[in-house]
LUMDOMAR-854996 format. One record per residue (C-alpha): residue number from 1; x, y, z. Coordinates in steps of 0.5 Angstrom, whole numbers, plus 2048, in hexadecimal, padded with zeros to 3 digits. Layout:
LUMDOMAR-854996
+-----+-----+-----+-----+
|   i |   u |   v |   w |
+-----+-----+-----+-----+
| NUM |   X |   Y |   Z |
...
+-----+-----+-----+-----+
//
This chain:
LUMDOMAR-854996
+-----+-----+-----+-----+
|   i |   u |   v |   w |
+-----+-----+-----+-----+
|   1 | 7FA | 7E8 | 80A |
|   2 | 800 | 7E6 | 806 |
|   3 | 806 | 7EB | 808 |
|   4 | 808 | 7E8 | 800 |
|   5 | 803 | 7EC | 7FD |
|   6 | 800 | 7F3 | 7FB |
|   7 | 7F8 | 7F5 | 7FC |
|   8 | 7F4 | 7F8 | 7F7 |
|   9 | 7F2 | 800 | 7F7 |
|  10 | 7EC | 800 | 7FB |
|  11 | 7EE | 7FC | 800 |
|  12 | 7EC | 7FD | 807 |
|  13 | 7F2 | 7FC | 80D |
|  14 | 7F2 | 7FC | 814 |
|  15 | 7F9 | 7FF | 815 |
|  16 | 7FD | 7FC | 81B |
|  17 | 7FB | 801 | 822 |
|  18 | 7F7 | 804 | 81D |
|  19 | 7F0 | 806 | 81F |
|  20 | 7ED | 808 | 819 |
|  21 | 7ED | 804 | 812 |
|  22 | 7F1 | 806 | 80C |
|  23 | 7EF | 805 | 804 |
|  24 | 7F4 | 803 | 7FF |
|  25 | 7F6 | 809 | 7FB |
|  26 | 7FC | 808 | 7F7 |
|  27 | 803 | 804 | 7F8 |
|  28 | 80B | 804 | 7F8 |
|  29 | 80B | 80C | 7FA |
|  30 | 813 | 80F | 7FC |
|  31 | 813 | 813 | 801 |
|  32 | 817 | 81A | 7FF |
|  33 | 81A | 81B | 805 |
|  34 | 81D | 814 | 808 |
|  35 | 81C | 811 | 801 |
|  36 | 818 | 80B | 804 |
|  37 | 815 | 807 | 7FF |
|  38 | 80C | 805 | 803 |
|  39 | 809 | 800 | 800 |
|  40 | 803 | 803 | 801 |
|  41 | 7FF | 80A | 800 |
|  42 | 7FA | 80B | 804 |
|  43 | 7F4 | 810 | 806 |
|  44 | 7EE | 80F | 80D |
|  45 | 7E8 | 80B | 80B |
|  46 | 7E2 | 80C | 80A |
|  47 | 7E4 | 814 | 809 |
|  48 | 7E9 | 813 | 804 |
|  49 | 7EE | 819 | 801 |
|  50 | 7EE | 81F | 805 |
|  51 | 7F3 | 821 | 802 |
|  52 | 7FB | 81F | 801 |
|  53 | 7FE | 81F | 807 |
|  54 | 7F9 | 81B | 80B |
|  55 | 7FB | 815 | 807 |
|  56 | 7FF | 810 | 80A |
|  57 | 804 | 80C | 808 |
|  58 | 805 | 805 | 80A |
|  59 | 808 | 7FE | 80A |
|  60 | 806 | 7F7 | 809 |
|  61 | 808 | 7F5 | 810 |
|  62 | 803 | 7FA | 813 |
|  63 | 7FD | 7F8 | 810 |
|  64 | 7FA | 7F4 | 817 |
|  65 | 7F3 | 7F3 | 814 |
|  66 | 7F0 | 7F2 | 80C |
|  67 | 7E9 | 7F5 | 80C |
|  68 | 7E7 | 7F5 | 805 |
|  69 | 7EB | 7F2 | 800 |
|  70 | 7EB | 7F8 | 7F9 |
|  71 | 7E8 | 7F5 | 7F2 |
|  72 | 7EE | 7F2 | 7EE |
|  73 | 7ED | 7EF | 7E7 |
|  74 | 7F2 | 7EC | 7E3 |
|  75 | 7F5 | 7F3 | 7E1 |
|  76 | 7F5 | 7F5 | 7E8 |
|  77 | 7F8 | 7EE | 7EB |
|  78 | 7FE | 7EE | 7E5 |
|  79 | 800 | 7F5 | 7E8 |
|  80 | 800 | 7F4 | 7EE |
|  81 | 805 | 7EE | 7EC |
|  82 | 80A | 7F2 | 7E9 |
|  83 | 809 | 7F7 | 7EF |
|  84 | 80B | 7F2 | 7F3 |
|  85 | 812 | 7F0 | 7EF |
|  86 | 813 | 7F6 | 7EE |
|  87 | 813 | 7F8 | 7F5 |
|  88 | 817 | 7F2 | 7F7 |
|  89 | 81C | 7F4 | 7F2 |
|  90 | 81C | 7FC | 7F6 |
|  91 | 81D | 7F8 | 7FC |
|  92 | 823 | 7F4 | 7FA |
|  93 | 827 | 7FA | 7F7 |
|  94 | 826 | 7F8 | 7F0 |
|  95 | 822 | 7FF | 7ED |
|  96 | 825 | 805 | 7F0 |
|  97 | 81F | 80A | 7F2 |
+-----+-----+-----+-----+
//
């Protein structure tokens, strides 16, 4: 997987040192306590969201394997392109949180 790109919602991935797959359910989450910005929000596969405290925050570089790439049409790709641009600005301090 290209570490520059973002995967569509619904993608199923295995994280490094993980035993179970994770489903991508969201992007660009800011952790309240640390103000750290995470690339992805995910939940356990195949069970899905059990409760909000069971969701996972992870970065693109933590993905070891992509099992399934979620559906992505033109609207999705435009969104992912904008997300990439905005996240680059956040990471380089050009957008304040």
